[in-house]
One Martini backbone bead per residue (centre of mass of N, CA, C, O) as a GRO file, in nm:
protein
  395
    1MET     BB    1  -2.581   6.023  -7.347
    2ARG     BB    2  -2.593   6.325  -7.415
    3ALA     BB    3  -2.837   6.390  -7.242
    4ALA     BB    4  -2.696   6.322  -6.965
    5GLU     BB    5  -2.475   6.542  -6.981
    6GLU     BB    6  -2.665   6.786  -6.988
    7ILE     BB    7  -2.798   6.737  -6.718
    8PHE     BB    8  -2.534   6.751  -6.543
    9THR     BB    9  -2.454   7.043  -6.627
   10ASP     BB   10  -2.707   7.189  -6.522
   11ALA     BB   11  -2.673   7.098  -6.226
   12THR     BB   12  -2.399   7.235  -6.177
   13SER     BB   13  -2.484   7.525  -6.239
   14ALA     BB   14  -2.700   7.542  -6.017
   15LEU     BB   15  -2.493   7.510  -5.768
   16GLY     BB   16  -2.225   7.606  -5.839
   17ALA     BB   17  -1.900   7.650  -5.723
   18TYR     BB   18  -1.975   7.544  -5.404
   19GLY     BB   19  -2.225   7.334  -5.406
   20TYR     BB   20  -2.465   7.542  -5.403
   21ALA     BB   21  -2.777   7.653  -5.384
   22PRO     BB   22  -2.942   7.919  -5.475
   23VAL     BB   23  -3.096   8.176  -5.282
   24PRO     BB   24  -3.345   8.363  -5.273
   25ALA     BB   25  -3.434   8.675  -5.212
   26GLU     BB   26  -3.659   8.894  -5.092
   27ARG     BB   27  -3.537   9.070  -5.305
   28PRO     BB   28  -3.503   9.162  -5.600
   29GLY     BB   29  -3.170   9.096  -5.729
   30GLU     BB   30  -3.114   8.908  -5.469
   31TYR     BB   31  -2.898   8.707  -5.262
   32ALA     BB   32  -2.853   8.482  -5.041
   33ASP     BB   33  -2.703   8.285  -4.842
   34PRO     BB   34  -2.588   7.994  -4.875
   35GLN     BB   35  -2.718   7.671  -4.816
   36PRO     BB   36  -2.631   7.385  -4.686
   37VAL     BB   37  -2.602   7.058  -4.762
   38PRO     BB   38  -2.644   6.778  -4.620
   39VAL     BB   39  -2.413   6.549  -4.496
   40PRO     BB   40  -2.335   6.248  -4.463
   41LYS     BB   41  -2.191   6.074  -4.208
   42TRP     BB   42  -2.000   5.880  -4.366
   43LYS     BB   43  -1.855   6.113  -4.509
   44GLN     BB   44  -1.747   6.257  -4.260
   45LYS     BB   45  -1.575   6.018  -4.149
   46ARG     BB   46  -1.398   5.991  -4.397
   47LYS     BB   47  -1.274   6.278  -4.384
   48GLN     BB   48  -1.152   6.252  -4.100
   49ARG     BB   49  -0.961   6.014  -4.160
   50LYS     BB   50  -0.811   6.155  -4.394
   51ALA     BB   51  -0.707   6.400  -4.232
   52LYS     BB   52  -0.550   6.238  -4.017
   53ALA     BB   53  -0.357   6.098  -4.216
   54GLU     BB   54  -0.230   6.364  -4.334
   55ARG     BB   55  -0.102   6.463  -4.048
   56ARG     BB   56   0.095   6.250  -4.067
   57PRO     BB   57   0.393   6.144  -4.067
   58ASP     BB   58   0.647   6.019  -4.263
   59VAL     BB   59   0.712   5.688  -4.183
   60ARG     BB   60   0.952   5.474  -4.176
   61PRO     BB   61   1.012   5.150  -4.101
   62SER     BB   62   1.300   5.201  -3.969
   63GLU     BB   63   1.185   5.443  -3.772
   64ALA     BB   64   0.987   5.271  -3.647
   65ARG     BB   65   0.847   5.133  -3.388
   66GLU     BB   66   0.821   4.828  -3.280
   67GLY     BB   67   0.471   4.769  -3.243
   68SER     BB   68   0.352   5.019  -3.339
   69ALA     BB   69   0.102   5.196  -3.496
   70ASP     BB   70   0.319   5.340  -3.715
   71ALA     BB   71   0.409   5.088  -3.819
   72ARG     BB   72   0.548   4.925  -4.091
   73PHE     BB   73   0.467   4.666  -4.331
   74ASP     BB   74   0.516   4.394  -4.521
   75VAL     BB   75   0.349   4.228  -4.768
   76PRO     BB   76   0.338   3.927  -4.861
   77ARG     BB   77   0.334   3.702  -5.070
   78PRO     BB   78   0.186   3.444  -5.180
   79GLY     BB   79   0.338   3.203  -4.964
   80GLY     BB   80   0.486   3.370  -4.778
   81ARG     BB   81   0.681   3.547  -4.530
   82LEU     BB   82   0.733   3.696  -4.248
   83THR     BB   83   0.914   3.992  -4.167
   84GLY     BB   84   1.050   4.100  -3.893
   85GLY     BB   85   0.872   4.196  -3.622
   86ARG     BB   86   0.606   4.039  -3.670
   87GLY     BB   87   0.737   3.755  -3.705
   88THR     BB   88   0.877   3.747  -3.428
   89HIS     BB   89   0.620   3.767  -3.257
   90VAL     BB   90   0.490   3.502  -3.354
   91ALA     BB   91   0.723   3.314  -3.269
   92ALA     BB   92   0.711   3.381  -2.966
   93ARG     BB   93   0.424   3.280  -2.917
   94MET     BB   94   0.474   2.987  -3.005
   95ALA     BB   95   0.696   2.925  -2.798
   96ALA     BB   96   0.524   2.978  -2.545
   97LEU     BB   97   0.308   2.765  -2.606
   98LEU     BB   98   0.501   2.520  -2.609
   99THR     BB   99   0.605   2.554  -2.320
  100VAL     BB  100   0.335   2.515  -2.176
  101CYS     BB  101   0.283   2.229  -2.285
  102VAL     BB  102   0.534   2.093  -2.165
  103VAL     BB  103   0.477   2.159  -1.869
  104ALA     BB  104   0.202   2.018  -1.855
  105LEU     BB  105   0.302   1.734  -1.932
  106GLY     BB  106   0.505   1.708  -1.699
  107THR     BB  107   0.302   1.734  -1.468
  108VAL     BB  108   0.127   1.491  -1.544
  109GLY     BB  109   0.356   1.281  -1.527
  110VAL     BB  110   0.426   1.321  -1.229
  111LEU     BB  111   0.146   1.262  -1.115
  112GLY     BB  112   0.124   0.973  -1.236
  113TYR     BB  113   0.381   0.856  -1.091
  114THR     BB  114   0.284   0.950  -0.784
  115ALA     BB  115   0.039   0.793  -0.778
  116GLY     BB  116  -0.023   0.622  -0.467
  117LYS     BB  117   0.211   0.756  -0.320
  118PRO     BB  118   0.358   0.821  -0.042
  119SER     BB  119   0.430   1.080   0.141
  120PRO     BB  120   0.682   1.242   0.300
  121VAL     BB  121   0.637   1.204   0.645
  122ALA     BB  122   0.614   1.254   0.961
  123SER     BB  123   0.566   1.018   1.213
  124GLY     BB  124   0.608   1.084   1.536
  125ILE     BB  125   0.818   0.874   1.642
  126THR     BB  126   0.978   0.765   1.895
  127ALA     BB  127   1.243   0.595   2.023
  128GLN     BB  128   1.077   0.433   2.231
  129GLU     BB  129   0.860   0.327   2.031
  130SER     BB  130   1.053   0.191   1.835
  131ALA     BB  131   1.164  -0.012   2.047
  132LYS     BB  132   0.897  -0.139   2.146
  133TYR     BB  133   0.799  -0.217   1.828
  134ARG     BB  134   1.037  -0.272   1.635
  135LEU     BB  135   1.115  -0.015   1.449
  136THR     BB  136   1.311  -0.140   1.180
  137PRO     BB  137   1.537  -0.188   0.902
  138PHE     BB  138   1.617  -0.441   1.017
  139PRO     BB  139   1.667  -0.781   0.916
  140VAL     BB  140   1.539  -0.997   1.126
  141GLU     BB  141   1.480  -1.270   0.987
  142ARG     BB  142   1.766  -1.309   0.867
  143ALA     BB  143   1.922  -1.278   1.132
  144VAL     BB  144   1.792  -1.519   1.276
  145ALA     BB  145   1.884  -1.738   1.079
  146PHE     BB  146   2.187  -1.682   1.116
  147ALA     BB  147   2.198  -1.716   1.426
  148ASP     BB  148   2.090  -2.008   1.434
  149ARG     BB  149   2.323  -2.137   1.283
  150TYR     BB  150   2.546  -2.054   1.484
  151ALA     BB  151   2.425  -2.174   1.748
  152ARG     BB  152   2.427  -2.472   1.661
  153LEU     BB  153   2.731  -2.492   1.616
  154CYS     BB  154   2.809  -2.409   1.907
  155ALA     BB  155   2.629  -2.634   2.071
  156ASN     BB  156   2.770  -2.838   1.898
  157GLN     BB  157   2.966  -3.106   2.056
  158ASN     BB  158   3.259  -3.277   1.902
  159PRO     BB  159   3.573  -3.399   1.899
  160GLU     BB  160   3.564  -3.541   1.605
  161GLN     BB  161   3.443  -3.234   1.487
  162ALA     BB  162   3.617  -2.976   1.554
  163GLU     BB  163   3.734  -2.871   1.283
  164GLN     BB  164   3.469  -2.837   1.126
  165ARG     BB  165   3.346  -2.644   1.330
  166ARG     BB  166   3.559  -2.419   1.317
  167GLN     BB  167   3.528  -2.353   1.013
  168ALA     BB  168   3.225  -2.284   1.015
  169LEU     BB  169   3.249  -2.048   1.219
  170ALA     BB  170   3.460  -1.872   1.062
  171ARG     BB  171   3.274  -1.810   0.807
  172LEU     BB  172   3.065  -1.626   1.002
  173ALA     BB  173   3.297  -1.450   1.116
  174SER     BB  174   3.506  -1.246   1.243
  175SER     BB  175   3.844  -1.218   1.313
  176GLY     BB  176   3.804  -1.187   1.652
  177VAL     BB  177   3.657  -1.449   1.676
  178ASP     BB  178   3.592  -1.737   1.832
  179THR     BB  179   3.615  -2.047   1.663
  180ALA     BB  180   3.517  -2.225   1.930
  181CYS     BB  181   3.293  -2.089   2.105
  182GLY     BB  182   3.435  -2.156   2.405
  183TRP     BB  183   3.549  -2.436   2.353
  184ASP     BB  184   3.777  -2.699   2.480
  185GLY     BB  185   3.709  -3.003   2.342
  186LYS     BB  186   3.514  -3.120   2.562
  187GLY     BB  187   3.277  -3.313   2.522
  188THR     BB  188   2.912  -3.374   2.468
  189GLN     BB  189   2.664  -3.212   2.251
  190VAL     BB  190   2.309  -3.189   2.147
  191VAL     BB  191   2.083  -3.053   1.929
  192ALA     BB  192   1.730  -3.055   1.902
  193SER     BB  193   1.656  -2.736   1.919
  194SER     BB  194   1.557  -2.412   1.766
  195VAL     BB  195   1.482  -2.060   1.860
  196TRP     BB  196   1.345  -1.764   1.875
  197SER     BB  197   1.303  -1.559   2.169
  198GLY     BB  198   1.286  -1.224   2.097
  199TYR     BB  199   1.563  -1.124   2.127
  200LEU     BB  200   1.659  -0.761   2.090
  201GLU     BB  201   1.974  -0.581   2.057
  202PRO     BB  202   2.161  -0.322   2.021
  203ILE     BB  203   2.469  -0.228   1.877
  204VAL     BB  204   2.656   0.036   1.953
  205GLU     BB  205   2.910  -0.014   1.755
  206TYR     BB  206   2.658  -0.082   1.531
  207PRO     BB  207   2.468   0.137   1.410
  208GLY     BB  208   2.181  -0.020   1.258
  209HIS     BB  209   2.369  -0.304   1.185
  210GLY     BB  210   2.347  -0.412   1.495
  211TYR     BB  211   2.251  -0.727   1.672
  212TYR     BB  212   2.120  -0.897   1.935
  213VAL     BB  213   2.041  -1.248   1.914
  214GLY     BB  214   1.801  -1.470   2.039
  215ILE     BB  215   1.872  -1.825   2.098
  216GLN     BB  216   1.690  -2.114   2.155
  217VAL     BB  217   1.835  -2.403   2.310
  218GLN     BB  218   1.781  -2.758   2.283
  219LEU     BB  219   1.873  -3.038   2.427
  220THR     BB  220   1.876  -3.383   2.462
  221THR     BB  221   1.868  -3.343   2.787
  222GLY     BB  222   1.662  -3.069   2.815
  223ALA     BB  223   1.825  -2.835   2.799
  224VAL     BB  224   1.809  -2.466   2.821
  225ARG     BB  225   1.929  -2.207   2.597
  226THR     BB  226   2.018  -1.853   2.555
  227LEU     BB  227   2.171  -1.709   2.285
  228SER     BB  228   2.382  -1.431   2.219
  229VAL     BB  229   2.398  -1.298   1.888
  230PRO     BB  230   2.617  -1.100   1.705
  231VAL     BB  231   2.477  -0.911   1.432
  232TRP     BB  232   2.584  -0.812   1.104
  233VAL     BB  233   2.478  -0.573   0.846
  234ASP     BB  234   2.539  -0.428   0.551
  235ASP     BB  235   2.259  -0.461   0.385
  236LEU     BB  236   1.944  -0.379   0.470
  237PRO     BB  237   1.742  -0.419   0.230
  238SER     BB  238   1.872  -0.719   0.151
  239GLY     BB  239   2.038  -0.874   0.387
  240SER     BB  240   2.341  -0.853   0.326
  241GLY     BB  241   2.641  -0.913   0.476
  242MET     BB  242   2.693  -1.124   0.711
  243ARG     BB  243   2.801  -1.117   1.067
  244VAL     BB  244   2.982  -1.224   1.337
  245VAL     BB  245   3.086  -0.962   1.593
  246GLY     BB  246   3.098  -1.185   1.832
  247ASP     BB  247   3.057  -1.324   2.129
  248VAL     BB  248   2.884  -1.542   2.311
  249GLY     BB  249   2.588  -1.571   2.531
  250THR     BB  250   2.394  -1.625   2.825
  251VAL     BB  251   2.055  -1.585   2.891
  252PRO     BB  252   1.781  -1.557   3.040
  253GLN     BB  253   1.484  -1.665   3.080
  254THR     BB  254   1.169  -1.627   3.038
  255ARG     BB  255   0.925  -1.519   3.218
  256GLN     BB  256   0.670  -1.675   3.406
  257GLY     BB  257   0.336  -1.662   3.445
  258THR     BB  258  -0.002  -1.610   3.595
  259PRO     BB  259  -0.294  -1.691   3.494
  260PRO     BB  260  -0.608  -1.632   3.491
  261GLU     BB  261  -0.919  -1.668   3.479
  262ALA     BB  262  -1.153  -1.711   3.268
  263ARG     BB  263  -1.375  -1.514   3.088
  264ASP     BB  264  -1.684  -1.563   2.978
  265VAL     BB  265  -1.782  -1.852   3.015
  266ARG     BB  266  -1.960  -2.078   2.855
  267GLN     BB  267  -2.207  -2.286   2.863
  268VAL     BB  268  -2.337  -2.622   2.855
  269ASP     BB  269  -2.488  -2.852   2.626
  270SER     BB  270  -2.532  -3.169   2.715
  271LEU     BB  271  -2.735  -3.301   2.518
  272LEU     BB  272  -2.600  -3.204   2.250
  273SER     BB  273  -2.325  -3.328   2.304
  274GLU     BB  274  -2.414  -3.628   2.295
  275ASP     BB  275  -2.535  -3.626   2.010
  276LEU     BB  276  -2.278  -3.518   1.843
  277GLN     BB  277  -2.067  -3.732   1.914
  278GLY     BB  278  -2.219  -3.969   1.742
  279GLU     BB  279  -2.361  -3.819   1.483
  280LEU     BB  280  -2.097  -3.632   1.386
  281PHE     BB  281  -1.789  -3.640   1.496
  282ALA     BB  282  -1.698  -3.928   1.439
  283ASP     BB  283  -1.729  -3.914   1.124
  284PHE     BB  284  -1.584  -3.653   1.065
  285PHE     BB  285  -1.292  -3.728   1.175
  286SER     BB  286  -1.247  -3.964   0.986
  287SER     BB  287  -1.265  -3.794   0.720
  288TRP     BB  288  -1.069  -3.563   0.799
  289GLY     BB  289  -0.807  -3.729   0.853
  290ALA     BB  290  -0.823  -3.858   0.541
  291SER     BB  291  -0.945  -3.665   0.324
  292ASP     BB  292  -1.256  -3.741   0.253
  293SER     BB  293  -1.444  -3.574   0.028
  294ILE     BB  294  -1.701  -3.743   0.000
  295THR     BB  295  -1.784  -3.778   0.308
  296LEU     BB  296  -1.762  -3.477   0.396
  297THR     BB  297  -2.030  -3.374   0.256
  298ARG     BB  298  -2.216  -3.493   0.495
  299TYR     BB  299  -2.083  -3.275   0.736
  300VAL     BB  300  -2.070  -3.019   0.567
  301ALA     BB  301  -2.139  -2.706   0.500
  302PRO     BB  302  -2.223  -2.470   0.308
  303GLY     BB  303  -1.937  -2.274   0.304
  304ALA     BB  304  -1.709  -2.398   0.422
  305SER     BB  305  -1.410  -2.416   0.521
  306GLU     BB  306  -1.103  -2.519   0.420
  307THR     BB  307  -1.031  -2.677   0.677
  308ALA     BB  308  -1.292  -2.859   0.679
  309ARG     BB  309  -1.235  -2.975   0.369
  310GLN     BB  310  -0.937  -3.092   0.381
  311GLY     BB  311  -0.760  -3.200   0.612
  312LEU     BB  312  -0.478  -3.434   0.715
  313ARG     BB  313  -0.380  -3.666   0.518
  314GLY     BB  314  -0.299  -3.902   0.741
  315VAL     BB  315  -0.123  -3.809   0.983
  316LEU     BB  316  -0.375  -3.896   1.138
  317GLN     BB  317  -0.528  -4.178   1.311
  318ALA     BB  318  -0.783  -4.322   1.449
  319PRO     BB  319  -1.030  -4.170   1.565
  320LYS     BB  320  -1.143  -4.060   1.906
  321VAL     BB  321  -1.415  -3.941   2.067
  322SER     BB  322  -1.412  -3.826   2.415
  323ASP     BB  323  -1.512  -3.511   2.397
  324VAL     BB  324  -1.805  -3.283   2.439
  325ARG     BB  325  -1.867  -2.912   2.412
  326VAL     BB  326  -2.153  -2.730   2.387
  327LEU     BB  327  -2.213  -2.400   2.343
  328LEU     BB  328  -2.383  -2.154   2.465
  329PRO     BB  329  -2.507  -1.872   2.457
  330GLU     BB  330  -2.473  -1.576   2.565
  331GLY     BB  331  -2.638  -1.567   2.885
  332VAL     BB  332  -2.696  -1.874   2.893
  333SER     BB  333  -2.836  -2.121   3.075
  334ALA     BB  334  -2.854  -2.459   3.139
  335SER     BB  335  -3.147  -2.421   3.297
  336ASP     BB  336  -3.330  -2.292   3.050
  337GLY     BB  337  -3.383  -2.464   2.800
  338HIS     BB  338  -3.259  -2.439   2.519
  339GLU     BB  339  -3.357  -2.352   2.182
  340TRP     BB  340  -3.296  -2.450   1.860
  341ASN     BB  341  -3.252  -2.298   1.544
  342VAL     BB  342  -3.251  -2.226   1.239
  343ASP     BB  343  -2.920  -2.093   1.177
  344ASP     BB  344  -2.777  -2.172   1.416
  345THR     BB  345  -2.473  -2.101   1.601
  346THR     BB  346  -2.175  -2.280   1.728
  347TRP     BB  347  -1.949  -2.407   1.972
  348ALA     BB  348  -1.712  -2.685   2.001
  349TRP     BB  349  -1.544  -2.892   2.231
  350VAL     BB  350  -1.298  -3.128   2.110
  351SER     BB  351  -1.187  -3.455   2.186
  352VAL     BB  352  -0.903  -3.634   2.031
  353GLN     BB  353  -0.790  -3.955   1.949
  354TRP     BB  354  -0.476  -4.054   1.820
  355LYS     BB  355  -0.276  -4.235   1.598
  356VAL     BB  356   0.087  -4.274   1.675
  357ALA     BB  357   0.191  -4.533   1.583
  358ASP     BB  358   0.194  -4.688   1.908
  359ALA     BB  359   0.032  -4.437   1.987
  360ARG     BB  360  -0.172  -4.200   2.181
  361VAL     BB  361  -0.325  -3.885   2.112
  362THR     BB  362  -0.450  -3.579   2.252
  363GLU     BB  363  -0.675  -3.352   2.098
  364ARG     BB  364  -0.799  -3.013   2.050
  365TYR     BB  365  -1.114  -2.858   1.939
  366ARG     BB  366  -1.278  -2.604   1.740
  367VAL     BB  367  -1.626  -2.629   1.650
  368GLU     BB  368  -1.834  -2.518   1.398
  369VAL     BB  369  -2.192  -2.507   1.407
  370VAL     BB  370  -2.498  -2.577   1.211
  371LEU     BB  371  -2.846  -2.533   1.175
  372THR     BB  372  -3.060  -2.720   0.979
  373GLY     BB  373  -3.315  -2.893   0.825
  374GLN     BB  374  -3.107  -3.168   0.850
  375GLY     BB  375  -2.918  -3.041   1.072
  376TRP     BB  376  -2.597  -3.078   1.177
  377PHE     BB  377  -2.303  -2.879   1.079
  378VAL     BB  378  -1.992  -2.812   0.958
  379ARG     BB  379  -1.804  -2.491   0.921
  380ASP     BB  380  -1.559  -2.516   1.136
  381ILE     BB  381  -1.196  -2.555   1.223
  382ARG     BB  382  -0.992  -2.547   1.527
  383ALA     BB  383  -0.704  -2.539   1.707
  384GLY     BB  384  -0.753  -2.542   2.025
  385VAL     BB  385  -0.799  -2.490   2.387
  386PRO     BB  386  -0.889  -2.332   2.654
  387ASP     BB  387  -0.816  -2.252   2.996
  388PRO     BB  388  -1.038  -2.162   3.244
  389GLN     BB  389  -0.855  -2.170   3.513
  390GLY     BB  390  -0.563  -2.137   3.506
  391GLY     BB  391  -0.269  -2.078   3.620
  392ALA     BB  392  -0.025  -2.299   3.759
  393ALA     BB  393   0.159  -2.560   3.703
  394GLY     BB  394   0.289  -2.827   3.831
  395SER     BB  395   0.614  -2.981   3.873
   0.00000   0.00000   0.00000
């Protein structure tokens, strides 16, 4: 240890008081200016930072501007909390972050709630188009049912039930409406049926909530009248709070036109019509009229419609097929001798006589048939057949 101290002392003496090693001069007995020993760069940077720090004024924490580079802050003990400006800054940042999260969650919630809902946009529909296509919030179906009830009470007239009729009409109408519905109490008439005629006209005095509703009434005498019943609705969305707000009147019947002849009527395969009348349709309609599901499987194709497989459940009985017309494909003439192939389908117009009580009625059907490897089978059946001739029937 002593030897190390002696070596350090000798080295210090050799460097001199300025930390430089003396450099011999060119002439004996003289020394040149001492040459500095290069200092490492990291030491130079350390000295520069130290000198810069010493030049700064001593700023107390209370005098320093909060958030500035010269501001001082206390370092808390382990487990303690920051106080002063730096702690407030951290709290503000956390609050801002929480606010952004809440806003983001709210936006996502609103988007999820409104997803799939149509946005309110202008329809661009004019008042004329709205009236033409009957685009209205008015509850038409409920108003028609209410008007039909009132019209039947009004058209049914019996002197022996006049008071009951008057009370029933009064319960449906407003205070100023004639509770006798215009009847003088004489004569008798009975309603056989009633139906909405399609007539619907706004009541100007009750905008949006009132409409004249046309009800077609047929009497047991065969006479037909269309009564215009003014109906008012209190609550449009629910259709509640209805009243008849005026007296009724009779409007003209709907004009009947003259239809032209049917176009593109397909020609008939006479030979196939005769074959299917006895081989397929006679047995099919017997099973179909009785809804005999077991025997129906012999005549309906796989995947047949629900109507073809369900049947009439005995409403009509004892069917007798009187006429069958199997239609050829479009553009094929009856004189072409058309040949049917497996998987071909076509429609047949079938006339069937049914027994109803003691009478027989004839109804017509459109039956779709398909050709399979085992023969023809029914795939669908629909009621009603068009009249190819058109025109107006004689009175």
